[in-house]
C-alpha positions in Angstrom: -128.5 31.5 11.4 -128.9 33.3 14.6 -129.7 30.1 16.1 -126.5 28.5 14.8 -124.3 31.4 15.9 -125.7 31.4 19.5 -125.0 27.6 19.6 -121.4 28.1 18.4 -120.7 30.9 20.8 -122.3 29.0 23.6 -119.7 25.9 22.7 -116.9 28.4 22.5 -117.7 29.6 26.0 -116.5 26.2 27.1 -113.1 26.6 25.4 -110.2 25.7 27.3 -106.8 24.2 26.5 -107.7 20.5 27.4 -110.8 20.6 25.1 -108.7 22.4 22.4 -106.5 19.3 22.2 -109.4 16.9 22.5 -111.2 18.4 19.8 -108.0 19.0 17.5 -107.7 15.3 17.7 -111.4 14.8 16.4 -110.4 17.0 13.5 -107.8 14.3 12.4 -110.3 11.4 12.4 -112.3 13.1 9.7 -109.5 14.2 7.4 -109.1 12.9 3.9 -105.8 11.3 4.7 -107.4 9.3 7.8 -110.5 8.4 5.7 -108.4 7.2 2.5 -106.2 5.2 4.9 -109.2 3.6 6.6 -110.8 2.5 3.3 -107.6 1.5 1.9 -107.0 -0.8 5.1 -110.5 -2.1 5.2 -110.6 -2.8 1.3 -107.1 -4.7 1.6 -108.3 -6.6 4.5 -111.5 -8.0 2.6 -109.2 -8.5 -0.6 -107.0 -10.6 1.9 -110.0 -12.6 3.1 -111.0 -13.3 -0.6 -114.0 -10.8 -0.6 -113.0 -8.9 -3.7 -116.6 -7.4 -4.0 -116.7 -6.1 -0.7 -113.2 -4.6 -1.0 -114.1 -2.9 -4.4 -117.4 -1.8 -2.7 -115.4 -0.1 0.1 -113.1 1.6 -2.4 -116.3 2.8 -4.3 -117.8 4.2 -1.1 -114.6 6.0 -0.3 -114.4 7.7 -3.6 -118.1 8.5 -3.6 -117.9 10.1 -0.1 -114.9 12.3 -1.3 -116.5 13.4 -4.4 -119.9 13.8 -3.0 -118.7 16.3 -0.3 -116.3 18.0 -2.8 -119.0 18.6 -5.5 -121.6 19.8 -2.9 -119.1 22.2 -1.4 -118.4 23.5 -4.9 -122.2 23.8 -5.7 -123.1 25.7 -2.4 -120.0 27.5 -1.7 -121.3 28.3 1.8 -118.9 30.5 3.9 -117.5 29.0 7.1 -118.3 30.7 10.4 -115.6 33.2 11.4 -116.6 33.9 15.2 -113.3 33.6 16.6 -109.8 32.5 15.3 -109.5 28.9 14.2 -107.2 26.5 15.9 -106.9 24.3 12.7 -106.4 25.2 9.0 -109.4 24.5 6.9 -109.7 25.5 3.1 -112.9 24.6 1.3 -116.6 25.8 1.8 -118.7 24.8 4.7 -121.5 22.7 3.5 -121.5 19.9 3.9 -119.2 19.1 6.5 -116.9 16.5 4.9 -115.7 15.3 8.3 -119.3 14.6 9.4 -120.1 13.0 5.9 -117.2 10.6 5.9 -117.4 9.5 9.6 -121.0 9.1 9.4 -120.4 6.8 6.2 -117.2 4.8 7.2 -117.6 4.3 11.0 -121.2 2.8 10.9 -120.1 0.6 7.8 -117.2 -0.7 9.9 -119.5 -1.2 12.9 -122.1 -3.1 10.8 -119.4 -5.4 9.4 -117.8 -5.8 12.9 -121.1 -6.5 14.6 -122.0 -9.1 12.0 -118.6 -10.8 12.5 -118.9 -10.6 16.4 -122.6 -10.6 17.1 -122.0 -10.7 20.9 -120.2 -7.3 20.6 -122.6 -5.8 18.1 -123.7 -3.2 20.8 -120.2 -2.1 21.5 -119.6 -1.6 17.9 -122.6 0.5 17.3 -121.8 2.5 20.4 -118.3 3.1 19.4 -119.2 4.1 15.9 -121.9 6.3 17.2 -119.7 8.1 19.6 -116.9 8.7 17.1 -119.4 10.2 14.5 -120.9 12.6 17.2 -117.3 13.3 18.6 -116.2 14.4 15.2 -119.2 16.3 14.4 -119.2 18.1 17.8 -115.6 18.8 17.1 -116.4 20.7 13.8 -118.7 23.0 16.1 -116.3 23.4 19.1 -113.3 24.4 16.7 -115.7 26.9 15.0 -115.1 25.8 11.5 -118.7 24.6 10.6 -122.2 25.8 11.3 -124.5 23.0 12.8 -126.5 22.6 9.8 -123.3 21.9 7.8 -122.6 19.0 10.3 -126.3 17.9 10.1 -126.3 17.7 6.3 -123.0 15.8 6.5 -124.5 13.3 9.0 -127.5 12.9 6.8 -125.7 12.3 3.6 -123.2 10.0 5.3 -126.0 7.9 7.0 -127.7 7.8 3.5 -124.4 6.7 1.8 -123.8 4.1 4.5 -127.4 2.8 4.0 -126.8 2.4 0.2 -123.5 0.7 0.9 -124.8 -1.6 3.6 -127.6 -2.7 1.1 -125.4 -3.3 -1.6 -122.8 -5.4 0.6 -125.9 -7.5 1.6 -127.2 -8.3 -1.9 -126.9 -11.9 -2.9 
């Protein structure tokens, strides 16, 4: 854990009021409320476009992401770092980062669907999704509410969940 502490303290050495606001916003992009709203909106859009199977799959992915991170946090009960006072309120255990897990699931899934719909803009879709996933994960570290391995674990689990969801969406 020494390398994780050093990395967090190095990131904290860059702290300033502007970055505080920038990364407090990143926190909002990974909250349960934001993720639930995104899942419900995308699911409703697919239902409206008469794609009920994709709409239901989005709902299942949303529920799975929430339950997966909640169950793993309860199983591991890893304490969060307390290296400096936090700028945000957090309540549950550290591993995995639910913010990292949800953004690594939902943003790539959204990008994959957008890239399929607008193939000429596929690069932009993937770049935006990747940037948002990285931004939220970095924000967890900057804010000091997760260890780096919490974020990496969330990213890996989210990537796996994205892969399963994308495979299911493309089954004929």
